[in-house]
C-alpha positions in Angstrom: 2.0 0.3 -12.5 -1.4 1.5 -13.6 -3.4 3.8 -12.1 -7.2 3.0 -11.2 -9.5 5.0 -13.2 -11.1 8.3 -11.5 -15.1 7.0 -10.6 -17.7 7.6 -7.9 -17.7 4.2 -7.1 -13.9 3.0 -6.6 -12.7 -0.6 -6.0 -11.7 -0.2 -3.0 -13.6 0.9 0.6 -10.5 2.2 2.6 -12.3 2.4 6.4 -9.6 3.4 9.3 -11.3 1.7 12.8 -7.8 3.0 15.4 -4.4 2.1 14.1 -6.2 -0.7 12.0 -7.2 -0.2 7.7 -10.2 -1.9 6.3 -9.1 -1.9 2.6 -12.8 -3.4 1.1 -13.6 -4.6 -2.6 -16.1 -3.2 -3.8 -17.4 -4.9 -7.0 -19.9 -7.2 -5.6 -22.4 -7.4 -8.5 -19.5 -8.4 -10.4 -17.9 -10.9 -7.0 -14.9 -8.6 -7.0 -13.5 -9.7 -9.8 -9.2 -9.0 -10.2 -9.2 -7.1 -13.6 -6.1 -4.8 -13.9 -8.4 -1.7 -12.2 -9.0 -3.9 -9.2 -5.1 -5.0 -9.3 -3.6 -1.6 -9.6 -6.9 0.0 -6.7 -5.3 -3.2 -3.8 -2.1 -2.1 -5.4 -2.6 1.4 -4.6 -3.9 0.5 -1.1 -1.7 -1.1 0.2 0.9 0.9 -0.5 -0.8 3.9 1.2 -0.8 1.8 4.0 1.8 1.1 4.1 3.3 4.7 4.0 0.6 5.5 6.7 2.8 6.0 10.2 -1.1 5.9 11.4 -1.9 2.5 10.3 -0.7 -0.9 11.9 -2.5 -3.3 10.3 -3.9 -3.6 7.4 -7.7 -6.4 6.4 -8.8 -7.0 3.3 -11.7 -7.8 3.0 -15.0 -8.0 0.5 -18.3 -6.9 -0.2 -21.4 -9.4 -0.6 -21.6 -13.0 -1.0 -18.2 -13.8 -3.3 -14.7 -12.1 -1.8 -13.0 -13.0 -5.2 -13.9 -14.9 -8.1 -10.6 -14.8 -9.3 -9.4 -13.0 -12.8 -11.7 -11.0 -14.7 -12.0 -14.0 -17.3 -13.9 -11.3 -19.9 -10.8 -9.0 -20.0 -8.5 -11.5 -20.0 -10.4 -13.6 -23.1 -11.5 -9.8 -24.6 -9.6 -8.7 -27.9 -7.7 -5.8 -28.1 -8.4 -4.1 -31.2 -6.7 -0.3 -30.0 -3.4 -2.0 -29.3 -0.8 -3.9 -31.4 0.3 -6.3 -28.4 -0.1 -10.1 -28.7 -2.6 -11.3 -26.8 0.6 -13.3 -25.1 1.7 -10.5 -24.4 -1.5 -8.7 -23.2 -2.0 -11.4 -20.7 1.3 -11.8 -19.6 1.3 -7.9 -19.1 -1.8 -8.9 -15.9 -0.6 -11.8 -14.8 2.8 -9.9 -13.9 0.6 -6.7 -12.3 -1.5 -9.4 -10.5 2.5 -11.4 -8.9 3.5 -7.9 -8.0 0.4 -7.1 -6.4 0.4 -10.5 -4.4 3.7 -10.2 -3.5 3.4 -6.2 -2.6 0.5 -8.0 0.1 4.0 -10.4 1.4 6.3 -8.0 1.3 4.0 -4.8 3.4 5.9 -3.5 6.3 2.5 -4.0 8.6 0.9 -7.6 9.5 -2.3 -8.9 6.4 -5.1 -10.3 7.1 -8.0 -11.6 5.2 -11.4 -10.8 5.8 -12.8 -14.1 4.0 -17.2 -13.5 4.1 -17.0 -15.5 1.0 -16.9 -17.8 -1.7 -12.5 -17.6 -3.2 -11.6 -19.6 -6.2 -8.7 -19.2 -8.9 -6.8 -16.2 -8.1 -9.5 -15.0 -5.1 -8.0 -18.1 -3.2 -4.1 -16.8 -4.2 -5.4 -13.2 -2.5 -5.7 -15.2 0.7 -3.3 -17.4 0.5 -0.5 -13.9 0.0 -2.2 -12.5 3.9 0.2 -12.8 6.6 -3.2 -14.2 8.5 -6.8 -15.4 6.9 -10.3 -16.2 8.5 -13.8 -16.5 7.4 -16.8 -17.4 8.0 -18.0 -21.5 8.4 -19.9 -20.9 5.2 -17.7 -20.1 2.8 -15.5 -22.0 0.3 -12.4 -22.0 -1.7 -11.8 -24.1 -5.2 -9.4 -22.8 -8.0 -11.6 -24.3 -11.0 -9.0 -23.8 -13.8 -9.4 -27.7 -14.5 -12.8 -27.6 -15.0 -11.8 -24.8 -17.8 -9.1 -27.0 -20.3 -6.6 -24.5 -17.7 -5.0 -24.7 -14.3 -4.6 -22.4 -11.8 -0.7 -22.0 -12.3 0.6 -18.5 -10.8 -2.4 -18.9 -8.1 -0.8 -22.3 -6.9 2.1 -20.2 -6.0 0.7 -19.1 -2.9 -1.3 -21.6 -2.1 1.0 -24.3 -2.4 3.4 -22.4 0.2 0.2 -22.3 2.9 -1.0 -26.2 2.0 0.9 -29.5 1.9 1.4 -30.1 -1.5 -1.0 -32.8 -2.3 -3.9 -30.6 -0.4 -3.1 -27.7 -3.1 -2.7 -30.1 -5.7 -5.3 -31.9 -4.7 -7.7 -28.3 -4.9 -6.2 -27.5 -8.6 -6.4 -30.9 -9.9 -10.0 -31.8 -8.9 -11.5 -27.8 -9.8 -13.6 -29.0 -6.4 -15.1 -26.8 -4.2 -13.8 -27.0 0.0 -15.2 -25.9 2.7 -13.9 -23.5 5.7 -13.3 -26.0 7.8 -11.0 -28.1 5.9 -9.1 -25.3 4.5 -8.3 -24.5 8.2 -6.8 -27.8 8.2 -4.9 -28.0 5.1 -3.7 -24.9 6.3 -5.1 -21.9 4.0 -7.0 -20.1 6.4 -6.3 -19.4 10.6 -10.0 -19.8 11.4 -13.5 -20.5 10.3 -15.7 -18.3 12.6 -19.9 -18.6 12.7 -22.0 -16.5 10.3 -22.2 -13.1 11.6 -18.9 -13.2 13.9 -16.2 -12.9 10.8 -16.1 -9.3 11.2 -15.8 -8.9 14.6 -13.7 -11.6 15.1 -10.9 -10.2 12.3 -11.6 -7.0 13.7 -10.3 -8.3 17.7 -7.7 -10.3 16.2 -6.4 -6.8 14.5 -6.8 -4.7 17.2 -4.7 -6.8 19.1 -1.6 -7.0 16.7 -2.2 -3.3 16.1 -0.8 -3.2 20.0 1.9 -5.2 19.6 5.1 -3.4 17.9 5.7 -2.5 14.7 9.4 -2.1 14.2 9.3 -6.0 15.8 6.6 -7.4 13.5 8.1 -4.9 10.6 11.8 -6.9 10.9 10.1 -10.1 11.8 7.4 -10.8 8.9 10.7 -9.9 5.7 12.6 -12.3 8.2 10.2 -14.6 7.9 9.0 -14.6 4.6 13.1 -14.6 4.0 14.4 -17.4 5.6 11.2 -19.8 5.3 12.2 -21.0 2.0 16.3 -21.1 2.7 18.0 -24.5 3.2 17.5 -24.9 6.9 21.3 -24.8 7.7 21.3 -21.1 5.8 18.0 -20.2 7.8 19.0 -20.8 10.9 22.3 -18.7 10.6 20.4 -15.7 8.8 17.3 -16.0 11.7 20.2 -16.0 14.3 21.5 -12.7 12.7 18.1 -10.8 12.0 17.1 -12.2 16.2 20.1 -10.3 17.1 18.7 -7.3 15.4 15.4 -7.1 17.1 17.1 -7.8 20.0 19.2 -4.8 20.3 16.4 -2.8 18.7 14.7 -0.1 21.0 11.0 -1.6 21.0 13.2 -4.6 22.6 15.1 -2.6 25.2 11.6 -0.8 25.9 9.6 -4.0 26.1 12.3 -6.2 28.1 12.1 -2.9 31.0 8.7 -3.7 30.7 8.1 -6.9 31.3 10.5 -6.4 34.7 9.0 -3.5 35.5 5.6 -5.0 35.3 3.8 -2.5 33.1 2.7 -1.9 29.7 5.2 -1.3 27.0 5.2 1.9 24.4 6.3 1.3 21.6 8.5 4.0 19.4 7.6 4.2 15.8 9.1 2.0 13.1 
């Protein structure tokens, strides 16, 4: 995995709020594109937060009027005079690194919340779909406009199509039209849309609430959810049953049961 270049203007800003790590895309003037450097920075930020025992929840946010405009089209179309690899291999490398970053968010042992303060398009929508939860301002819009440029948002649909009903996902991809935050809630891309000015505190409240839960339970439960969701239902029940037994036999589950019966707040252990 390539490392982001040393710079006084980092691609990602990291800030702790209690046990919540806010990772903010920091290229607002360029509309926070998922360039190779941005992909590397997000991957590095997610990895560091995943490994940090002080972090219990991760929030992925944007800066400026756009959450993320998706892939850097200038980078995707630029010639490569300094390289002997073909354009096909060059594009494959960028898309593979982007896919790895999306999977790292899904496989992260901590809950990841998208805080969508501005428009999210193409791979920017994919980034929203990769997060476990997502909240957006009521004025925010989403689209997958690849079809408008003679292409198709095929890789974004991998995540989007697992959030939405397939007909909603295909409508988004086939038309290239913008949808509102309220439609994004209805279609399943985001959890909630909140009034302007209330997004950050609403996400903070949600994140802090999740941070108060068992990290052990969330880690195992999140992994189990994403593994079973695409299994045939019979296999999913068998797998989920075994994972549920493991969870119930865990130390945090035992502490949670005791706390419930003793009518006190549980004292969770570390992962």
